[in-house]
N, C-alpha and C positions, 0 to 999 in steps of 0.2 A: 504493500500500500504506500509506504513512504517513498519507494522507488518511483512509483507512478506519479506521485506529487512532485518529486524533483524534476522529472522529465517534463511535466506540464509547465512548471515554473520556468524552466530553461527555454522552452519553445515560446512562451509569452514574452520573455525578455528579448529573444531574437526578433520577434515581430515588432516590439516597441522600438528596438534599436533601428530596424529597417525604416520604420515610419519617420523616426527622428532624422535619419540621414537624408531621406527624400525631402524633408522640409527645410534643409539647409544647403547652402552652396559653399564649398570649401575651395579656396584659392591659395595655394602655397602655404597651407597651414593656418590661413585666416578664415574664420567662419563669419559669413554675412547672412543674417536672418532676413527673410522676406517680410515686408510689412504690408498687409492688405490695405487697399484704399477703398473706402466705402463711397459709392456714388449715389447721391440723392436725386431722384427724379423731380423735376420742377414743371410747373404749368406754364407753357410758353404763351403768355398773353400780356397785354399792357395793363399796368396798374397806374392809378392816378392819385396824386396827393396835391393839396392846395399850396404846398410850399410854405411860405411865410404866413403868419396869422394875419398879415395886412392884406392879403389877396382875397378877391372875390366878394368884397362887401358891396352892397348896393343900397340906394335910397329910392323910395317909391312915392310919387306924388299923384293924386288922383281925385276925381269928383264923380258923383253919379246920383242915383235915386234909390229910395227905399220905400217899402210898403209893408206894414205890419199885418199879419194874419192872426187876429185876436177875436174875442167875442164881440159881436155887434148886435145892437138892439134896433137896427134900422129897418124900415120897410123897404119893399122892393123898389119904390119910387125914389128912395133917398140914396145919395152917393155914400155907400157904406165904407169905403176904403179909399184913402187919399194918398197920392204919391208926393213925397217931399224930397228935398235935396239932402245930400250927404257928402262929407269931405273926408279925405283919406290921406294919411301920412304913415309910411312904413320904412323900417330899416332892417336889413337882414344880410345873410351871407350864405353862399353855396359852399358846403364843406366837401363836396365831391361833384362831378358832372351830373350826378343823379339825385342827390339829396341836398336840401337846404332848409333854412329856418328864417323866420322874420318876426319882428314885433310890429304889428299893424294896428294903428289907431283910427277910429271913426268918430265923427261928430256930426250931429244934425237933429232936426226936429222929426217927430212922427205924428201923424193924424189918424184918427179912427172915429167910428160912430158909436156913441154911447147914449143914444136917445137924442143927443145933440152932437155937433162936431167937437170931439175932444182932441187934445194935443198934449205933448210933453217933449222934453229935450232928452237926448241920449248921448252919453260919452262912453266909448267902448275901447278897450285895448285887448288884443288877442296875441297869443303865441301860435304861429302857424308852422306846420311841418309840411314841406313842399317836396314833390316828386316830379322830376323832369321825365315825362313818359317817352319822348322821342329819343333822348340820349340813352335811356335804359334799353329801348328796343332796337334802335338803329345804330347805336354806337356814338361815342362822344364826337361832336363836330362843333367847334367854337364858331364856325361861320354859318350855322344853320339859320335860315331866315324865319321859320315858323316853328313854334313849339307849343305843346299842350302841357299844362302843369296843374294836376289835381293837388288839393291840399286839405288838411283837417286842422282844426284849431281848438284851443281852450282859451277862455278869456274872462274878463270881468266888465260889467256894465253898470253905470250910474245913471238912473232914470230920475228926473226931477222936473219941477215946475209943471205939475199936472194942472191942466185947465180944461174944463172946470174941475173942482176938487171932488170928483165923484168916485165911486168904487166901493168895494166891500172889504178891502185889506185894512184892518185896523192898525193904528199906531201902537206904541208900547203901552201907553196909558189906557188904551181901549176906549178913549173918549172921542176919537175922531178917525178920519181916514189918513193914511200915510201921504205925506207930501213929497217924499223921495224914497228911493230904495236901491240897495246894491244887489246885483244879480250875477250869477255865474253861468253863462251860456256855453254850449258846445256848438261847433260850426263845421261846415264842410263847403267846399267851393271848387271852382274850375277857372283857371286863368289861361287865356290865349295870349301868346307873346309873339310880337313881330319885331324882328331885328332891324333897326334903322342904321346903326353903325356899331363899331366895336364897343362903344361905351353907352349907347342909348338904345332902349327898347320901347316900343309902344305896346301897352297891354290893355286888355279888356277882361273883366272877370265878374262872375256872379257868386254870391255867398248866401247861404241859408244859415241863420242862427236860431238855435232851439232853446227856449226858456221854459221854466215851469209856468204854471197857470197863474202868473201874477205880473206879467210884463206891462200890462196896461192898468194895473191897480185893480183888476177884476179877477175873480176866481170862481168860475162856474163853467159848465159845458165841457168841452174837450180839455184834456189835462196838459196840453202842450201849446204854447204860443210860439209863433214863427215870425222872424223878421227877415224878409228877403231884400237884398240889395244888389245893384249892378253898378259898377264903376269902371272908369277908364282913365288912362293917364300915361305917364312916362316913368320908366325905370332907368336910373342912372347908375352905371357900374363904375366904381372909382378906379379900378385897375383893369377893366376888361375881364375876359374869361382867362384866368391864368391857372392852369393845372399842369403839374409836372408829371411826366410819364416815365415809367421804367419797365423793362421786360427782363425777367430773370435769365432768359436765354441769350441776352446780348453778349455775355461774357463767356459763353461756352467754349468758343475757339481760343480765347485767351487762357482759360483754365487748362484746356488740353495742351496748349503749347508749354504752359508752366509745368504740367505734370511730366511732359516729355523731357524737359530740361532736368527735372528732379531725377528722373530715371537715369539719364546720361551721367549726371553728377554722382549718383550712387555707384554706377559702374566704374567711373574714374576713381572714386574714393577707394573702392575695393582693390583695384589694380595698384594704386599708389601705396596703399597700406601693405600689400603683399611685397612690393618691391622694396619698401623701407625695411620690412622685417628681414628680408633676405640680405640686404646690405648691412644691417646691424649685426647679423649673425657672423659676418666675415671680419668685423672690426675687433681689435683688442679692446678690452675693457678700459675705458678712459678713466683718468684720475678725476675724482670728484672735486670740483672747485666751486666756491661760492660766487654767485653772480648777482649783482644788484640790478634789478629792473626798475626803471623809473616808470611810474604809472602816469598814463595820460587819459584824459577824458575827451572823447570825441562824440559829438551828437550825430547819430544816424537818423537823418530826417526822412520822413515818408513822402510818397508821391500820391497824387490823386488821378485816376484814369477816367476817361470819358469815352462814350460811344461816338461813332462817326457823326459829324456835323451837329454836335450837341454840347451845350454848356450846363447840362443838368447833372448834379451830383447824385449818383445812385446810392441806395441804402448800403450796398456792399462797400462803397468807398468812404462812407461817413466815419468808419472807424479810424481811417488815416487822419482825417481832420480832427477827430477827437484826440488822437495821440499827439498831434501838433499843438492843440490847445493845452493839453496837460503839460507838455514840455515848456510852453511859454508861461504857464502859471507857476511852474517850478523854477523858472528863470525869469523873474520879473523885469530884469534889465535887458533881456535879449530882444533884438530886432530881427525880423525874418523877411526874406524876399519871397514873394509869391509870384512865380514866373510861369506864364501859360505858354503852351506850344500847340501846334497843329501838324497833322501829317501832310507831306508835300504832294501826295498823289490825289488829293481831293481838294477842289476849289482853287481859286487864284491866290497869288501871294497877298494881295490886298485884303481879300475876304478872310483868309486864314489869320491875318494879323488881327482883324476885328474879333474873330472867333476865339483866338487865344486870349485876347483881352477880356472877353465875356467869361471865359473859363476861370481866369484869375480872379475876376470880380465876384463870381459865384462862390468861390472858396473863401474869399475874404469876407463876404457877407455872412456866411455861416459862422466863421470864427468870431466876428464882432457881434452878430445878432443872437446866436445861440449860446455862445460860450463867454461872452463879455470881454473879449480881448480888445484892448484899446487900439483903434485904427491907426494911431500914430506909430504903433510898433510894427506896422506892416508896410512893406514897400512893394507895390504892384508893378509888374513888368509883363510886357507882351512880346514874345519872341517870334510869333507866327510860325511859318513853315520854312523860313530861310535857314534856320539852324535845326538840325535833326539830331536828337540825343542818341537814338537807337538806330541800328541798321535795319531792323524790321520796321516797315513803314507804319503799321497799325499801332505800334507801341508809343508813338510820338504824340498821341492824343492825350496829353497829360498836363498837369500842373505840378511843378517841382518846388519844394521848399528849399531855400538855401540861406546860408549865413552871409550877410553883407560883407563884401571884401573891404 
């Protein structure tokens, strides 16, 4: 029995040794272990971000009409519902090409029939959540002439100056009828947007606001009062439509080239290590002597790479700007040159000079805006495509950080 166990253990050891030998490459006595590289699949599509918080804000100015749908005690021969004017002011922002929000205020009178023609004044503020239907279905297009934008909202209304003071909503003392009240409506609407220029849109929209059964100081009949409005006006975009796009697949070729270089360097390192070991084996043992090495501190500055004909800093390159910002915070007296380049095989020399300038400016804006670096510590330079840092054309789409000479 013991003999059988010894034989099984020996055979297991031989198999384990064989597998270990296959997993290693031996070159002249030097063992180089293979390191697997995991490849993560990415979705090759464009993603959009608003960039700076200052982008994509807008203001809306408009006017229109409203008509309340409330309880009426009119006869068929009486005008039981009257149309009045309404004025609108709104401020909002598109946080993506598809979704946005706005604060929208309305003011105006309302008329209805309560045995006599009754009226009141209404001031309303809503928070609206907007959806650009055409960008969502047809893809983002900043030059699209016509768009449909549905929205829903929550808000608050102050209704006051009821004339005549009729109704059955009692005040707090229970001795009379309320003269004003705060209400919390929900609303839904549809906006039609017509592009006039990069910064100005013409809009027309309809909104329905839903109240409890006390909008007109009356509570009977149906449980919901409705205020319908239609307005039109202008939307002014302070920065136009500015969304930065990136595609995770833009750097696939760059990463493949980098991996190929890493593999070549690994092979060269293995060969050099083997040659060094062989040379050391032929040398006599040298005498040990004390050598004093002076330490030096040299900052290795990162670079920022861009895709073709673009000055947008991708999320993959943001880490390099972050490292540069950390270096400048750790060295508060340091001044850095931010120098932009462009590849020579794309565009004219004059165009590439402007492109490299925009690339340097984009990097500088992130350093100052996102990380609080004093702009006086940055020296911006544009090298265009007249100077090529790398022999590989595509690698010259970069911004390089440098120490001023």
